[in-house]
C-alpha positions as CSV (number, residue, x, y, z in Angstrom):
1,X,70.4,-23.4,-259.3
2,X,70.3,-24.2,-255.6
3,X,70.1,-20.4,-254.9
4,X,67.2,-20.0,-257.4
5,X,65.3,-22.9,-255.7
6,X,65.8,-21.3,-252.3
7,X,64.6,-17.9,-253.5
8,X,61.5,-19.6,-255.1
9,X,60.8,-21.5,-251.8
10,X,61.1,-18.3,-249.8
11,X,58.8,-16.4,-252.1
12,X,56.1,-19.1,-251.9
13,X,56.5,-19.2,-248.1
14,X,56.0,-15.4,-247.8
15,X,53.0,-15.6,-250.2
16,X,51.1,-18.2,-248.2
17,X,52.0,-16.4,-244.9
18,X,50.8,-13.1,-246.3
19,X,47.6,-14.6,-247.6
20,X,46.6,-15.5,-244.0
21,X,46.2,-19.2,-244.5
22,X,46.8,-21.9,-241.8
23,X,47.6,-25.5,-242.2
24,X,46.7,-28.5,-240.1
25,X,49.0,-31.5,-240.1
26,X,46.4,-34.1,-240.9
27,X,47.4,-36.0,-244.0
28,X,46.7,-33.6,-246.9
29,X,43.9,-31.6,-245.2
30,X,44.0,-27.9,-244.8
31,X,41.5,-25.1,-244.4
32,X,41.2,-21.3,-244.5
33,X,41.3,-19.6,-241.1
34,X,37.8,-18.3,-240.3
35,X,37.6,-14.9,-238.7
36,X,35.3,-13.9,-235.8
37,X,33.1,-11.9,-238.3
38,X,32.8,-14.9,-240.6
39,X,31.7,-17.2,-237.7
40,X,29.1,-14.7,-236.6
41,X,27.7,-14.6,-240.2
42,X,27.5,-18.4,-240.4
43,X,25.7,-18.6,-237.0
44,X,23.2,-15.9,-238.1
45,X,22.6,-17.6,-241.5
46,X,22.3,-21.2,-240.0
47,X,20.3,-20.2,-236.9
48,X,22.9,-21.9,-234.7
49,X,23.0,-21.1,-230.9
50,X,26.1,-21.5,-228.9
51,X,25.5,-22.1,-225.2
52,X,27.7,-22.3,-222.1
53,X,28.0,-25.9,-221.1
54,X,29.1,-25.1,-217.5
55,X,26.6,-26.8,-215.2
56,X,28.1,-25.9,-211.8
57,X,25.3,-23.4,-211.0
58,X,22.7,-26.0,-211.9
59,X,24.4,-28.7,-209.8
60,X,24.5,-26.3,-206.8
61,X,20.8,-25.7,-207.1
62,X,19.9,-29.4,-206.7
63,X,22.9,-31.3,-205.2
64,X,21.5,-31.4,-201.6
65,X,18.2,-32.9,-202.8
66,X,19.9,-36.1,-203.8
67,X,20.3,-38.9,-201.3
68,X,21.9,-42.3,-200.9
69,X,19.4,-45.1,-199.9
70,X,20.6,-48.1,-197.9
71,X,18.5,-51.3,-198.1
72,X,18.5,-53.6,-195.1
73,X,16.9,-57.0,-195.0
74,X,16.4,-58.7,-191.6
75,X,19.0,-56.5,-190.1
76,X,21.6,-57.2,-192.8
77,X,22.9,-54.6,-195.3
78,X,21.7,-55.8,-198.7
79,X,22.7,-52.9,-201.0
80,X,22.3,-49.3,-201.9
81,X,21.0,-46.9,-204.5
82,X,20.1,-43.3,-205.0
83,X,17.0,-41.1,-204.8
84,X,15.9,-37.5,-204.6
85,X,13.4,-35.4,-202.5
86,X,10.6,-34.3,-204.8
87,X,8.2,-32.8,-202.3
88,X,7.5,-32.1,-198.6
89,X,4.4,-31.5,-196.5
90,X,3.9,-30.4,-192.9
91,X,5.6,-33.6,-191.5
92,X,7.5,-35.4,-194.2
93,X,9.8,-35.3,-197.1
94,X,9.0,-37.6,-200.0
95,X,11.8,-39.3,-202.0
96,X,11.5,-41.0,-205.5
97,X,13.8,-43.9,-206.3
98,X,13.7,-47.2,-208.3
99,X,11.6,-50.0,-207.0
100,X,14.5,-52.4,-207.2
101,X,16.5,-50.2,-204.9
102,X,14.0,-50.7,-202.0
103,X,12.7,-54.1,-203.0
104,X,12.5,-56.8,-200.2
105,X,13.7,-54.3,-197.7
106,X,12.7,-54.6,-194.0
107,X,14.3,-51.3,-193.2
108,X,15.7,-48.3,-195.0
109,X,18.2,-45.6,-194.2
110,X,18.9,-42.3,-196.1
111,X,22.2,-40.6,-196.2
112,X,22.3,-36.9,-197.0
113,X,25.1,-34.8,-198.4
114,X,25.8,-33.4,-194.9
115,X,26.4,-37.0,-193.7
116,X,23.2,-37.1,-191.7
117,X,21.6,-40.5,-191.7
118,X,17.9,-41.0,-191.0
119,X,15.4,-43.9,-191.0
120,X,13.0,-44.0,-194.0
121,X,9.7,-45.6,-194.6
122,X,8.7,-47.3,-197.8
123,X,5.2,-46.2,-198.9
124,X,4.6,-47.9,-202.2
125,X,5.9,-48.6,-205.7
126,X,5.6,-50.7,-208.8
127,X,8.0,-53.2,-210.2
128,X,7.0,-52.7,-213.8
129,X,7.5,-49.0,-213.7
130,X,10.5,-49.5,-211.4
131,X,9.5,-46.5,-209.3
132,X,9.0,-46.3,-205.6
133,X,8.3,-43.6,-203.0
134,X,9.8,-43.5,-199.5
135,X,9.3,-41.0,-196.7
136,X,11.6,-39.2,-194.2
137,X,11.0,-36.6,-191.5
138,X,10.7,-33.2,-193.0
139,X,13.2,-31.8,-190.5
140,X,15.9,-33.8,-192.1
141,X,15.3,-32.6,-195.7
142,X,18.1,-30.3,-197.0
143,X,16.6,-29.4,-200.4
144,X,13.7,-30.2,-202.7
145,X,14.4,-30.8,-206.3
146,X,12.5,-28.9,-209.0
147,X,10.6,-31.1,-211.5
148,X,11.0,-30.5,-215.2
149,X,9.5,-32.2,-218.3
150,X,11.2,-35.0,-220.3
151,X,8.8,-34.2,-223.1
152,X,10.7,-30.9,-223.7
153,X,14.0,-32.7,-224.3
154,X,15.7,-32.7,-227.7
155,X,18.5,-34.9,-229.0
156,X,21.9,-33.5,-228.0
157,X,20.6,-31.6,-224.9
158,X,23.1,-31.5,-222.0
159,X,22.0,-33.5,-219.0
160,X,23.7,-34.5,-215.8
161,X,23.1,-37.3,-213.2
162,X,23.8,-37.3,-209.5
163,X,24.0,-40.5,-207.5
164,X,26.1,-42.9,-205.4
165,X,27.9,-45.2,-207.8
166,X,29.6,-48.3,-206.3
167,X,28.7,-47.3,-202.7
168,X,29.1,-44.8,-199.9
169,X,32.7,-44.0,-200.8
170,X,31.6,-42.2,-203.9
171,X,28.2,-41.0,-202.9
172,X,26.6,-38.0,-204.7
173,X,28.9,-38.2,-207.7
174,X,28.0,-35.9,-210.6
175,X,28.3,-37.1,-214.2
176,X,27.4,-35.2,-217.4
177,X,26.4,-36.2,-220.9
178,X,23.9,-35.6,-223.6
179,X,20.5,-37.0,-224.6
180,X,21.5,-39.8,-227.0
181,X,18.0,-41.1,-227.8
182,X,14.3,-40.3,-227.0
183,X,11.4,-42.7,-226.4
184,X,13.7,-45.7,-226.4
185,X,11.7,-49.0,-225.7
186,X,14.0,-51.4,-223.9
187,X,12.9,-54.9,-223.2
188,X,13.5,-56.0,-219.6
189,X,12.7,-58.9,-217.3
190,X,10.4,-58.2,-214.4
191,X,8.5,-61.4,-213.4
192,X,9.7,-63.6,-216.2
193,X,12.2,-63.4,-219.0
194,X,11.9,-60.3,-221.2
195,X,8.3,-59.6,-220.1
196,X,8.1,-55.8,-220.1
197,X,9.1,-52.9,-222.3
198,X,10.4,-49.8,-220.5
199,X,10.1,-46.4,-222.3
200,X,13.3,-44.5,-221.5
201,X,15.6,-41.6,-222.3
202,X,18.9,-42.8,-223.6
203,X,21.9,-40.9,-222.2
204,X,25.7,-41.2,-222.4
205,X,26.4,-39.8,-218.9
206,X,28.1,-42.4,-216.8
207,X,25.6,-44.6,-214.9
208,X,27.0,-47.2,-212.5
209,X,25.7,-49.6,-209.9
210,X,24.4,-47.4,-207.1
211,X,23.2,-44.7,-209.4
212,X,19.9,-46.5,-209.7
213,X,17.0,-44.3,-208.5
214,X,19.0,-41.1,-208.8
215,X,17.8,-38.1,-210.7
216,X,18.6,-37.1,-214.3
217,X,18.7,-33.3,-214.5
218,X,18.4,-30.9,-217.4
219,X,21.1,-28.3,-217.7
220,X,18.8,-25.9,-215.9
221,X,18.8,-28.2,-212.8
222,X,15.3,-29.7,-213.2
223,X,14.6,-33.4,-212.8
224,X,13.6,-34.9,-216.1
225,X,14.3,-38.6,-215.4
226,X,15.1,-41.3,-212.9
227,X,18.2,-43.3,-213.7
228,X,17.3,-46.9,-213.9
229,X,19.7,-49.0,-215.9
230,X,22.6,-49.3,-218.4
231,X,23.6,-51.7,-221.1
232,X,26.5,-53.8,-219.8
233,X,28.7,-55.4,-222.4
234,X,32.4,-55.4,-223.2
235,X,31.5,-53.9,-226.6
236,X,29.1,-51.2,-225.3
237,X,30.1,-47.9,-223.7
238,X,28.0,-44.9,-222.6
239,X,24.5,-46.3,-222.9
240,X,22.4,-45.4,-219.9
241,X,18.6,-45.2,-219.6
242,X,16.3,-43.1,-217.5
243,X,12.6,-43.3,-216.8
244,X,10.7,-40.2,-217.9
245,X,9.8,-38.1,-214.8
246,X,6.2,-37.6,-216.1
247,X,5.7,-41.4,-216.1
248,X,6.8,-41.5,-212.4
249,X,4.8,-38.5,-211.2
250,X,1.6,-39.9,-212.7
251,X,1.6,-42.4,-209.9
252,X,3.2,-40.7,-206.9
253,X,-0.2,-40.0,-205.2
254,X,-1.0,-43.7,-205.5
255,X,2.3,-44.7,-204.0
256,X,2.2,-42.1,-201.2
257,X,-1.2,-43.6,-200.2
258,X,0.4,-47.1,-200.1
259,X,-1.9,-48.3,-202.9
260,X,-1.1,-50.5,-205.9
261,X,-1.7,-49.5,-209.5
262,X,-4.8,-51.1,-210.9
263,X,-3.9,-53.0,-214.0
264,X,-6.3,-53.8,-216.8
265,X,-6.9,-57.3,-218.1
266,X,-7.5,-58.3,-221.7
267,X,-8.7,-61.8,-220.9
268,X,-6.6,-64.2,-222.9
269,X,-3.8,-66.7,-222.5
270,X,-1.2,-66.1,-225.2
271,X,2.2,-66.9,-226.7
272,X,4.6,-65.2,-229.1
273,X,4.4,-66.1,-232.8
274,X,7.9,-67.7,-232.7
275,X,7.1,-70.0,-229.8
276,X,6.8,-73.1,-231.9
277,X,6.7,-75.6,-229.1
278,X,3.8,-73.9,-227.4
279,X,1.9,-73.5,-230.7
280,X,2.5,-77.2,-231.5
281,X,1.2,-78.2,-228.1
282,X,-2.1,-76.5,-228.9
283,X,-2.1,-77.6,-232.5
284,X,-2.1,-74.0,-233.7
285,X,-0.4,-73.3,-237.1
286,X,0.8,-69.8,-238.0
287,X,1.6,-68.6,-241.5
288,X,5.4,-68.1,-242.0
289,X,4.5,-64.7,-243.5
290,X,3.6,-63.4,-240.0
291,X,6.8,-62.1,-238.5
292,X,5.5,-60.5,-235.2
293,X,2.5,-60.5,-232.9
294,X,1.1,-62.6,-230.1
295,X,-1.1,-65.7,-230.6
296,X,-4.4,-66.3,-228.7
297,X,-4.2,-69.7,-226.9
298,X,-7.5,-69.4,-225.1
299,X,-10.1,-66.8,-224.1
300,X,-11.2,-66.5,-220.5
301,X,-14.9,-66.6,-219.7
302,X,-16.5,-63.5,-218.4
303,X,-13.6,-61.3,-219.6
304,X,-13.6,-58.4,-222.1
305,X,-12.1,-60.7,-224.7
306,X,-14.9,-63.2,-224.3
307,X,-17.4,-60.5,-225.4
308,X,-15.2,-59.7,-228.5
309,X,-14.5,-61.6,-231.7
310,X,-11.2,-63.0,-230.5
311,X,-10.7,-66.7,-230.5
312,X,-7.9,-69.3,-230.4
313,X,-5.3,-69.0,-233.2
314,X,-5.8,-65.3,-233.8
315,X,-2.6,-63.3,-234.1
316,X,-2.9,-59.9,-232.4
317,X,-0.7,-57.4,-234.2
318,X,-1.9,-54.0,-233.0
319,X,-3.8,-52.3,-230.1
320,X,-5.0,-48.9,-231.1
321,X,-2.2,-47.5,-233.2
322,X,0.5,-49.3,-231.3
323,X,2.3,-52.3,-233.0
324,X,2.4,-55.4,-230.8
325,X,5.7,-57.2,-231.5
326,X,5.5,-59.7,-228.6
327,X,4.2,-60.4,-225.1
328,X,6.3,-57.7,-223.6
329,X,4.9,-55.1,-226.0
330,X,1.4,-56.3,-225.4
331,X,1.8,-55.7,-221.6
332,X,3.4,-52.4,-222.1
333,X,0.7,-51.1,-224.4
334,X,-2.1,-52.7,-222.3
335,X,-0.9,-51.1,-219.1
336,X,-1.1,-47.6,-220.6
337,X,-4.9,-48.0,-220.5
338,X,-7.3,-48.1,-217.5
339,X,-9.8,-50.6,-216.3
340,X,-13.1,-50.0,-218.1
341,X,-11.4,-48.6,-221.3
342,X,-12.6,-50.0,-224.6
343,X,-9.7,-50.6,-227.0
344,X,-9.4,-51.6,-230.7
345,X,-7.6,-54.9,-231.2
346,X,-6.3,-55.6,-234.7
347,X,-5.6,-59.3,-235.4
348,X,-5.0,-61.7,-238.3
349,X,-7.1,-64.8,-238.9
350,X,-6.7,-67.1,-241.9
351,X,-4.5,-64.6,-243.7
352,X,-7.0,-61.7,-243.3
353,X,-6.8,-58.6,-241.0
354,X,-9.7,-57.8,-238.7
355,X,-10.4,-55.3,-235.8
356,X,-12.5,-56.0,-232.8
357,X,-13.3,-54.0,-229.6
358,X,-12.4,-55.2,-226.1
359,X,-13.5,-53.6,-222.9
360,X,-10.8,-54.1,-220.3
361,X,-11.6,-55.6,-216.9
362,X,-9.6,-55.5,-213.6
363,X,-6.5,-57.7,-213.3
364,X,-6.7,-59.3,-209.9
365,X,-3.7,-61.5,-210.5
């Protein structure tokens, strides 16, 4: 009996071996081994492209364009960040970085990959965009980065970041990841709590303190973003965010000239629909059916809003085609327009929806 069992076992073993099957020790899971010809057939039928993920050549193309920026305040070292050379002219090299990297600086120094250190001059920037331009002597520039387009990105694209996490000890560290999300709108605090929405590229490449202002590259070695922030929480891992390079380049001429961005003004004081204490102070009552929007507290005289149909108690829910969730979203959408533009403002009054036109004036505040 035992001999028959062994013979049967051996026969079955030879059968499976001869059939060309392979087993994976993973509970009860097993699958047929796929041949090279079968893989090629699947790829052709599914329109799948397999690419080489080696980025060493792309890194070599751009590595020396990235710099470490040291912020000094009244002679004392205050912190550091990263940046990259995006252009040169006859005299100077121009470096893009985050506004918060150079904020409050009284002097700046730039460290290159060849360990050369030069003084830099802050030309201009904007705290809402979190973008700034600084200038160095052209003779010190090692390499100029090539600009790409964030608008060409797709989910899953390979990207890599270069910057100086933690400090000088690890300057110009390279990290790689993928595009995890496009057009992410992250609420951040600039002048007050959660008062701005930043449109960003979400990535899973490691971004650490000191990486701020450094470039995000496509796998071709073109700049498609400026690394700005990451979510920091014990339960969160691999969630970094980069400013789209197009958003920064739109204002480099303004910053190079030392000018400020001219912001438009709607002409109202306002509060969020869930700010019950403020609404009560002004005796404004909002229907509980209204879940988002901003409430008009007052309308400034001689403003664009004063020449529209808006009045106290109206709940603004949309500008153009953009949904206005709260004050941060209002500012984000409003600042995408220019002074003199006429916009459509959709609002709710007494349970009914209306639309009025507002011509934006200059914000001198």
